[in-house]
C-alpha positions in Angstrom: -9.2 -52.8 1.5 -10.7 -49.5 0.2 -9.4 -47.9 -3.0 -7.3 -44.9 -2.1 -7.3 -42.0 -4.5 -3.8 -41.2 -6.0 -1.6 -38.9 -4.0 0.8 -36.2 -5.3 4.4 -37.2 -5.3 6.3 -35.6 -2.0 8.1 -33.2 -4.0 5.0 -31.7 -5.7 3.4 -31.4 -2.1 6.5 -29.5 -0.9 7.3 -27.5 -4.0 3.5 -26.4 -4.5 3.2 -24.2 -1.3 6.6 -22.7 -1.7 5.7 -21.8 -5.6 2.6 -20.3 -4.3 4.5 -18.3 -1.6 6.9 -17.0 -4.3 4.1 -15.8 -6.5 2.4 -14.0 -3.6 5.7 -12.3 -2.8 6.4 -11.3 -6.3 3.1 -9.7 -6.7 2.9 -8.2 -3.3 6.3 -6.7 -3.7 5.0 -4.5 -6.6 7.8 -5.7 -8.9 5.2 -6.4 -11.7 3.7 -3.0 -11.7 4.7 -1.0 -14.9 3.7 2.7 -14.3 6.7 4.8 -13.6 6.2 7.1 -10.5 4.8 10.5 -11.1 6.9 13.7 -10.3 4.9 14.3 -7.0 5.6 10.5 -5.9 9.3 10.6 -6.7 9.5 14.1 -4.8 7.6 12.5 -1.8 10.0 9.6 -1.8 13.1 11.8 -1.8 11.7 13.9 0.8 11.2 10.8 3.0 14.8 10.1 2.6 16.3 13.5 3.2 17.0 14.5 7.0 15.8 17.9 8.1 18.8 20.2 8.5 17.9 21.7 11.6 16.1 18.6 13.2 17.3 15.4 14.7 16.6 12.2 12.7 13.3 13.4 11.1 12.9 13.6 7.4 11.9 17.0 5.6 8.6 15.1 4.7 7.7 15.0 8.6 9.1 18.3 9.8 7.6 21.8 9.6 10.6 23.5 10.4 11.5 26.2 8.0 14.7 24.7 6.7 12.9 21.5 6.1 10.2 23.5 4.1 13.0 25.1 2.2 14.8 21.9 1.2 11.2 20.5 0.2 10.7 23.3 -2.3 14.4 22.5 -3.5 13.7 18.8 -4.1 10.4 19.6 -5.8 11.9 22.2 -8.2 14.8 19.8 -9.0 12.1 17.0 -9.6 10.2 19.3 -12.0 13.2 20.3 -13.7 13.9 16.8 -14.5 17.0 16.0 -12.6 17.5 12.1 -11.4 17.4 11.1 -7.9 21.0 10.5 -7.9 21.7 14.0 -9.0 19.2 15.8 -6.5 20.7 13.4 -3.7 24.4 14.4 -4.6 23.3 18.2 -5.1 21.8 18.0 -1.5 24.9 16.1 -0.2 27.5 18.8 -1.8 25.1 21.7 0.0 24.4 20.1 3.3 26.9 17.1 3.8 26.5 13.3 3.9 24.4 13.5 7.0 21.6 15.0 5.1 20.6 11.7 3.6 18.7 9.4 6.4 19.3 6.2 4.0 23.0 5.9 3.0 23.8 5.8 -0.5 24.0 2.1 -2.3 27.5 1.2 -2.4 26.8 -0.9 -5.4 26.5 -4.8 -5.7 24.5 -7.1 -3.6 25.2 -6.7 0.3 26.2 -9.5 2.2 23.3 -8.9 4.6 21.0 -10.3 1.5 23.5 -13.1 0.3 23.8 -14.9 3.7 19.9 -15.6 4.4 19.6 -16.8 0.5 22.3 -19.1 0.8 21.2 -20.7 4.5 17.8 -20.8 3.0 18.9 -22.8 0.1 21.0 -24.8 2.1 18.1 -25.8 4.4 15.8 -26.5 1.7 18.3 -28.6 0.0 18.8 -30.4 3.4 15.0 -30.8 3.9 14.6 -32.1 0.3 17.4 -34.8 0.8 15.8 -35.9 3.9 12.4 -36.3 2.1 13.8 -38.1 -0.6 15.9 -40.5 1.5 12.6 -41.2 3.8 10.5 -41.8 0.5 13.1 -44.1 -0.8 13.4 -46.0 2.6 9.6 -46.1 2.8 9.3 -47.5 -0.7 12.0 -50.2 0.2 10.0 -51.2 3.4 6.5 -51.4 1.4 8.4 -53.6 -1.2 9.9 -55.8 1.5 6.5 -56.0 3.2 4.9 -57.0 -0.1 7.5 -60.1 -0.8 6.4 -61.6 2.8 
């Protein structure tokens, strides 16, 4: 019989690709970037989330309507004045109404739409882990049984 090189345990063969995936997602998400956005980047991000007052479902960043240009200038001046994003959003909502925001405000907490997939993934991974554990245990018992014979 040929000498076989030692293999990684099953749990390591399952967890290693998952760990690589998690690290890749964290790095790709930009969660480790420490540089705060510049005033221009903040203004551009806000302009992308604000609807043009005279257009239908177009942000002020995409529109060249005079009202969109006026809102862009308003946002840029508020960012230059040092107002927070929440203050700028609130100021625009009080002036134009809630429909000025293309993205609804965060209601706080973690929405259920994020919790359900995470719970389902955890249950699925636990089930797969239990299945692998039972199969490896059965396989080890079968090998021990064959060795006795």
